[in-house]
C-alpha positions as CSV (number, residue, x, y, z in Angstrom):
1,X,0.0,0.0,0.0
2,X,1.4,3.4,-0.9
3,X,1.9,6.3,1.4
4,X,-0.6,8.4,-0.5
5,X,-3.4,5.7,-0.3
6,X,-2.8,5.5,3.5
7,X,-2.9,9.3,3.8
8,X,-6.2,9.3,1.8
9,X,-8.1,6.5,3.5
10,X,-7.2,6.6,7.2
11,X,-8.1,10.2,7.9
12,X,-11.5,9.8,6.2
13,X,-12.4,6.8,8.3
14,X,-11.4,8.6,11.5
15,X,-13.3,11.7,10.6
16,X,-16.5,9.7,9.8
17,X,-16.3,8.0,13.2
18,X,-15.6,11.2,15.1
19,X,-18.4,13.0,13.2
20,X,-20.8,10.4,14.5
21,X,-20.0,11.4,18.1
22,X,-19.4,15.2,17.9
23,X,-20.9,16.2,14.6
24,X,-24.1,17.4,16.2
25,X,-22.4,20.0,18.4
26,X,-21.6,22.3,15.5
27,X,-24.0,23.9,13.0
28,X,-24.1,22.4,9.5
29,X,-23.3,25.6,7.7
30,X,-20.3,26.2,10.0
31,X,-18.9,22.7,9.3
32,X,-19.4,23.1,5.6
33,X,-17.8,26.6,5.3
34,X,-14.8,25.7,7.5
35,X,-14.2,22.5,5.6
36,X,-14.2,24.3,2.3
37,X,-11.9,27.0,3.6
38,X,-9.6,24.4,5.0
39,X,-9.4,22.6,1.6
40,X,-8.7,25.9,-0.3
41,X,-6.0,26.8,2.2
42,X,-4.3,23.4,1.9
43,X,-4.5,23.6,-1.9
44,X,-3.0,27.1,-1.8
45,X,0.0,25.8,0.2
46,X,0.5,22.9,-2.3
47,X,0.5,25.4,-5.2
48,X,3.0,27.6,-3.4
49,X,5.2,24.5,-2.7
50,X,5.1,23.6,-6.4
51,X,7.1,26.7,-7.2
52,X,9.8,26.1,-4.5
53,X,13.0,24.4,-5.3
54,X,13.0,21.2,-3.3
55,X,16.2,19.5,-4.5
56,X,17.9,19.9,-1.1
57,X,15.0,18.8,1.1
58,X,13.2,16.2,-1.0
59,X,12.3,14.0,2.0
60,X,10.8,16.9,4.0
61,X,9.0,17.9,0.8
62,X,7.4,14.5,0.5
63,X,6.5,14.5,4.2
64,X,4.9,17.9,3.9
65,X,2.9,16.9,0.8
66,X,1.7,13.8,2.6
67,X,0.6,15.9,5.6
68,X,-1.2,18.2,3.3
69,X,-2.9,15.2,1.7
70,X,-4.1,14.1,5.1
71,X,-5.4,17.7,5.8
72,X,-7.2,17.8,2.5
73,X,-8.8,14.4,3.1
74,X,-9.9,15.3,6.6
75,X,-11.6,18.4,5.3
76,X,-13.1,16.4,2.4
77,X,-14.5,13.8,4.8
78,X,-15.9,16.5,7.0
79,X,-17.5,18.2,4.1
80,X,-18.9,14.9,2.7
81,X,-20.4,14.0,6.1
82,X,-21.8,17.5,6.4
83,X,-23.1,17.7,2.8
84,X,-25.6,14.9,3.3
85,X,-27.6,17.3,5.5
86,X,-28.1,19.8,2.7
87,X,-31.4,18.6,1.2
88,X,-33.2,20.8,-1.3
């Protein structure tokens, strides 16, 4: 199993389980907006890192990208769990 698949699947599972216990303590709109802003901020950091020369610190660069993948997947799972409450 690759590092990226672990960084993608484990946080999603943890957030879904945690959302079952503490999800009702926060308003749906607050959860949705914060998760979207979190994803945009993480994507912005990834875009900035794409322009940085990482030849000297390639291991730290990979670790940082994996952490950012975890952050994005946590916010994605939170938004997905929140999004089911938006019924039209």
